[in-house]
C-alpha atoms as an extended CHARMM CRD file, in Angstrom:
* protein
*
       124  EXT
         1         1  MET       CA            -91.0410000000      185.2940000000       52.6680000000  PROA      1               0.0000000000
         2         2  ALA       CA            -93.6570000000      185.3720000000       55.1810000000  PROA      2               0.0000000000
         3         3  LYS       CA            -97.0380000000      184.4550000000       53.8620000000  PROA      3               0.0000000000
         4         4  GLN       CA            -99.9950000000      182.2150000000       53.9190000000  PROA      4               0.0000000000
         5         5  GLN       CA           -102.3250000000      180.6750000000       51.3570000000  PROA      5               0.0000000000
         6         6  THR       CA           -106.0650000000      181.3100000000       51.1070000000  PROA      6               0.0000000000
         7         7  GLU       CA           -108.5160000000      181.1350000000       48.6170000000  PROA      7               0.0000000000
         8         8  VAL       CA           -109.5970000000      184.2860000000       46.7900000000  PROA      8               0.0000000000
         9         9  ARG       CA           -112.7440000000      184.0240000000       48.2810000000  PROA      9               0.0000000000
        10        10  ASP       CA           -111.7140000000      185.2770000000       51.5650000000  PROA      10              0.0000000000
        11        11  LEU       CA           -110.1880000000      188.5480000000       50.1630000000  PROA      11              0.0000000000
        12        12  GLN       CA           -111.6480000000      191.6900000000       51.2910000000  PROA      12              0.0000000000
        13        13  GLU       CA           -110.8180000000      195.5720000000       50.7340000000  PROA      13              0.0000000000
        14        14  GLY       CA           -107.9020000000      196.5990000000       52.6530000000  PROA      14              0.0000000000
        15        15  SER       CA           -106.4110000000      193.5260000000       53.3910000000  PROA      15              0.0000000000
        16        16  TYR       CA           -103.2240000000      192.2050000000       51.8020000000  PROA      16              0.0000000000
        17        17  VAL       CA           -102.4980000000      189.9170000000       48.7670000000  PROA      17              0.0000000000
        18        18  MET       CA            -99.4520000000      189.0310000000       46.7320000000  PROA      18              0.0000000000
        19        19  ILE       CA            -99.4770000000      189.8280000000       42.9350000000  PROA      19              0.0000000000
        20        20  GLU       CA            -96.4830000000      189.2300000000       40.6920000000  PROA      20              0.0000000000
        21        21  ASP       CA            -94.5250000000      188.1860000000       44.1570000000  PROA      21              0.0000000000
        22        22  THR       CA            -95.2020000000      191.6980000000       45.3250000000  PROA      22              0.0000000000
        23        23  PRO       CA            -97.2190000000      192.3270000000       48.7990000000  PROA      23              0.0000000000
        24        24  CYS       CA           -100.1920000000      194.5730000000       47.6450000000  PROA      24              0.0000000000
        25        25  LYS       CA           -102.8630000000      196.2950000000       49.4500000000  PROA      25              0.0000000000
        26        26  ILE       CA           -106.4440000000      195.4160000000       47.9650000000  PROA      26              0.0000000000
        27        27  ASN       CA           -108.1890000000      198.7160000000       46.7420000000  PROA      27              0.0000000000
        28        28  ALA       CA           -111.3780000000      196.9810000000       45.0770000000  PROA      28              0.0000000000
        29        29  TYR       CA           -112.8180000000      193.3560000000       45.0240000000  PROA      29              0.0000000000
        30        30  SER       CA           -115.3300000000      192.3670000000       42.9250000000  PROA      30              0.0000000000
        31        31  THR       CA           -116.7240000000      188.5930000000       41.7430000000  PROA      31              0.0000000000
        32        32  ALA       CA           -118.8050000000      187.6610000000       38.5800000000  PROA      32              0.0000000000
        33        33  LYS       CA           -121.5460000000      185.2200000000       39.0960000000  PROA      33              0.0000000000
        34        34  PRO       CA           -120.8560000000      181.6450000000       37.3970000000  PROA      34              0.0000000000
        35        35  GLY       CA           -122.2810000000      181.2090000000       33.9600000000  PROA      35              0.0000000000
        36        36  LYS       CA           -123.6900000000      178.4440000000       32.2850000000  PROA      36              0.0000000000
        37        37  HSD       CA           -119.7930000000      176.6290000000       31.8590000000  PROA      37              0.0000000000
        38        38  GLY       CA           -117.4160000000      177.8850000000       34.6590000000  PROA      38              0.0000000000
        39        39  SER       CA           -117.0180000000      179.1020000000       37.8120000000  PROA      39              0.0000000000
        40        40  ALA       CA           -117.0970000000      182.4480000000       39.6020000000  PROA      40              0.0000000000
        41        41  LYS       CA           -114.5580000000      184.4860000000       38.9870000000  PROA      41              0.0000000000
        42        42  ALA       CA           -113.3430000000      187.2800000000       41.0830000000  PROA      42              0.0000000000
        43        43  ARG       CA           -111.3760000000      190.7520000000       39.9750000000  PROA      43              0.0000000000
        44        44  VAL       CA           -108.9760000000      192.3380000000       42.6090000000  PROA      44              0.0000000000
        45        45  GLU       CA           -107.2650000000      195.7540000000       41.9150000000  PROA      45              0.0000000000
        46        46  ALA       CA           -104.4140000000      196.3810000000       44.2130000000  PROA      46              0.0000000000
        47        47  GLU       CA           -101.2980000000      199.0290000000       44.8760000000  PROA      47              0.0000000000
        48        48  GLY       CA            -97.8310000000      197.6700000000       46.2590000000  PROA      48              0.0000000000
        49        49  VAL       CA            -97.3370000000      198.4510000000       49.3330000000  PROA      49              0.0000000000
        50        50  PHE       CA            -93.5500000000      199.0000000000       48.9210000000  PROA      50              0.0000000000
        51        51  ASP       CA            -93.4720000000      200.2810000000       45.3020000000  PROA      51              0.0000000000
        52        52  GLY       CA            -96.7850000000      202.1430000000       44.5760000000  PROA      52              0.0000000000
        53        53  LYS       CA            -97.5770000000      200.5600000000       41.4600000000  PROA      53              0.0000000000
        54        54  LYS       CA           -101.2010000000      199.2960000000       40.6430000000  PROA      54              0.0000000000
        55        55  ARG       CA           -102.1040000000      195.8600000000       39.6700000000  PROA      55              0.0000000000
        56        56  SER       CA           -105.0760000000      193.4290000000       38.8920000000  PROA      56              0.0000000000
        57        57  LEU       CA           -105.6810000000      190.0930000000       39.4600000000  PROA      57              0.0000000000
        58        58  SER       CA           -108.6230000000      187.9030000000       37.8480000000  PROA      58              0.0000000000
        59        59  GLN       CA           -108.6970000000      184.2770000000       39.0860000000  PROA      59              0.0000000000
        60        60  PRO       CA           -111.3310000000      181.6940000000       40.2850000000  PROA      60              0.0000000000
        61        61  VAL       CA           -113.1390000000      182.1390000000       43.9540000000  PROA      61              0.0000000000
        62        62  ASP       CA           -111.9450000000      178.9920000000       44.8520000000  PROA      62              0.0000000000
        63        63  ALA       CA           -108.2190000000      179.2540000000       43.6850000000  PROA      63              0.0000000000
        64        64  LYS       CA           -105.5570000000      179.5440000000       46.2950000000  PROA      64              0.0000000000
        65        65  ILE       CA           -103.7420000000      182.6930000000       46.4550000000  PROA      65              0.0000000000
        66        66  TRP       CA           -100.5520000000      183.7350000000       48.8690000000  PROA      66              0.0000000000
        67        67  VAL       CA           -101.3250000000      186.3400000000       51.1990000000  PROA      67              0.0000000000
        68        68  PRO       CA            -98.4310000000      188.2730000000       52.8680000000  PROA      68              0.0000000000
        69        69  ILE       CA            -97.8290000000      188.6830000000       56.3590000000  PROA      69              0.0000000000
        70        70  ILE       CA            -96.7860000000      192.1650000000       57.0380000000  PROA      70              0.0000000000
        71        71  GLU       CA            -96.1240000000      193.5540000000       60.3790000000  PROA      71              0.0000000000
        72        72  ARG       CA            -97.2110000000      196.7050000000       61.9620000000  PROA      72              0.0000000000
        73        73  LYS       CA            -94.4890000000      198.3960000000       63.9950000000  PROA      73              0.0000000000
        74        74  GLN       CA            -93.9620000000      201.4350000000       66.4290000000  PROA      74              0.0000000000
        75        75  GLY       CA            -90.7890000000      203.0020000000       65.9920000000  PROA      75              0.0000000000
        76        76  GLN       CA            -88.8260000000      206.3770000000       67.5350000000  PROA      76              0.0000000000
        77        77  ILE       CA            -86.6650000000      208.4420000000       64.7640000000  PROA      77              0.0000000000
        78        78  VAL       CA            -82.8310000000      208.6120000000       66.7770000000  PROA      78              0.0000000000
        79        79  SER       CA            -81.2260000000      210.9190000000       63.8990000000  PROA      79              0.0000000000
        80        80  VAL       CA            -82.2270000000      211.8870000000       60.7680000000  PROA      80              0.0000000000
        81        81  ASP       CA            -79.3390000000      212.4170000000       58.1520000000  PROA      81              0.0000000000
        82        82  GLY       CA            -79.9690000000      213.6200000000       54.7460000000  PROA      82              0.0000000000
        83        83  ASP       CA            -82.0550000000      210.9390000000       53.0910000000  PROA      83              0.0000000000
        84        84  ASP       CA            -81.9250000000      208.2990000000       55.5420000000  PROA      84              0.0000000000
        85        85  MET       CA            -82.8860000000      208.1800000000       59.1240000000  PROA      85              0.0000000000
        86        86  GLN       CA            -81.9750000000      205.9110000000       62.2220000000  PROA      86              0.0000000000
        87        87  VAL       CA            -85.0550000000      204.5160000000       63.9220000000  PROA      87              0.0000000000
        88        88  MET       CA            -85.3520000000      202.7460000000       66.8140000000  PROA      88              0.0000000000
        89        89  ASP       CA            -87.8810000000      199.8220000000       67.2540000000  PROA      89              0.0000000000
        90        90  LEU       CA            -89.7120000000      200.3680000000       70.2160000000  PROA      90              0.0000000000
        91        91  GLU       CA            -90.2080000000      196.5250000000       71.1720000000  PROA      91              0.0000000000
        92        92  THR       CA            -86.6960000000      195.3580000000       70.5690000000  PROA      92              0.0000000000
        93        93  TYR       CA            -85.0330000000      198.5230000000       70.8990000000  PROA      93              0.0000000000
        94        94  GLU       CA            -83.3790000000      197.7410000000       67.5810000000  PROA      94              0.0000000000
        95        95  THR       CA            -81.6300000000      200.3700000000       65.3470000000  PROA      95              0.0000000000
        96        96  ILE       CA            -82.8550000000      200.3380000000       61.6880000000  PROA      96              0.0000000000
        97        97  THR       CA            -81.8080000000      202.5990000000       58.6930000000  PROA      97              0.0000000000
        98        98  MET       CA            -84.5430000000      203.5250000000       56.6700000000  PROA      98              0.0000000000
        99        99  ARG       CA            -85.3840000000      206.3020000000       53.7830000000  PROA      99              0.0000000000
       100       100  VAL       CA            -86.9180000000      209.2480000000       54.8930000000  PROA      100             0.0000000000
       101       101  PRO       CA            -90.4630000000      209.8160000000       52.3360000000  PROA      101             0.0000000000
       102       102  ASP       CA            -90.5020000000      212.7680000000       50.1210000000  PROA      102             0.0000000000
       103       103  ASP       CA            -93.8760000000      213.9490000000       51.5860000000  PROA      103             0.0000000000
       104       104  ALA       CA            -92.5200000000      212.8880000000       55.3620000000  PROA      104             0.0000000000
       105       105  ASP       CA            -91.5420000000      215.9860000000       57.6520000000  PROA      105             0.0000000000
       106       106  VAL       CA            -89.4320000000      213.9950000000       59.9810000000  PROA      106             0.0000000000
       107       107  SER       CA            -87.2910000000      215.1690000000       63.4560000000  PROA      107             0.0000000000
       108       108  PRO       CA            -85.1830000000      213.5580000000       65.9820000000  PROA      108             0.0000000000
       109       109  ASP       CA            -87.4620000000      211.8250000000       68.9360000000  PROA      109             0.0000000000
       110       110  GLU       CA            -90.6160000000      211.6410000000       66.9930000000  PROA      110             0.0000000000
       111       111  ASN       CA            -92.2970000000      208.3320000000       67.4190000000  PROA      111             0.0000000000
       112       112  ILE       CA            -93.5170000000      206.8160000000       64.1090000000  PROA      112             0.0000000000
       113       113  GLU       CA            -95.5480000000      204.0020000000       62.5240000000  PROA      113             0.0000000000
       114       114  TYR       CA            -94.0570000000      201.7380000000       59.6640000000  PROA      114             0.0000000000
       115       115  LEU       CA            -95.0220000000      198.6900000000       58.1680000000  PROA      115             0.0000000000
       116       116  GLU       CA            -92.2610000000      195.8640000000       58.0310000000  PROA      116             0.0000000000
       117       117  MET       CA            -92.0630000000      192.5930000000       55.6890000000  PROA      117             0.0000000000
       118       118  GLU       CA            -88.8140000000      190.3900000000       55.7150000000  PROA      118             0.0000000000
       119       119  ASP       CA            -85.9920000000      193.5580000000       54.6120000000  PROA      119             0.0000000000
       120       120  GLN       CA            -88.6990000000      195.9570000000       53.1700000000  PROA      120             0.0000000000
       121       121  ARG       CA            -90.0160000000      198.7320000000       55.1960000000  PROA      121             0.0000000000
       122       122  LYS       CA            -92.4670000000      201.4760000000       54.7480000000  PROA      122             0.0000000000
       123       123  ILE       CA            -93.6990000000      204.8320000000       57.1990000000  PROA      123             0.0000000000
       124       124  VAL       CA            -97.3200000000      204.9570000000       57.3160000000  PROA      124             0.0000000000
């Protein structure tokens, strides 16, 4: 899996983090000051990039955490067949089969932007 390790204090809203082995986009990040006995804690509220589930994480700010490497790519829709569509990557010219999102109105020859991490893909 394409990921790298970083400290919790380096996370920001809008960046990505692995929670429960799922890549998530951070919606809210807050820290609590250190108390008499202990270190500062960070609370992260995030939403799954590919499944849309809300997840939260609470850890010390100096703890290590995995950050996924998610690529943003450009593609062109070749054909649409029911719930599936053929998308050609504009860099590698590779053809990929993707599911059509429920809220998307797509047509052939349309350029799209999508996120890719390993074998998971999502139209932006």
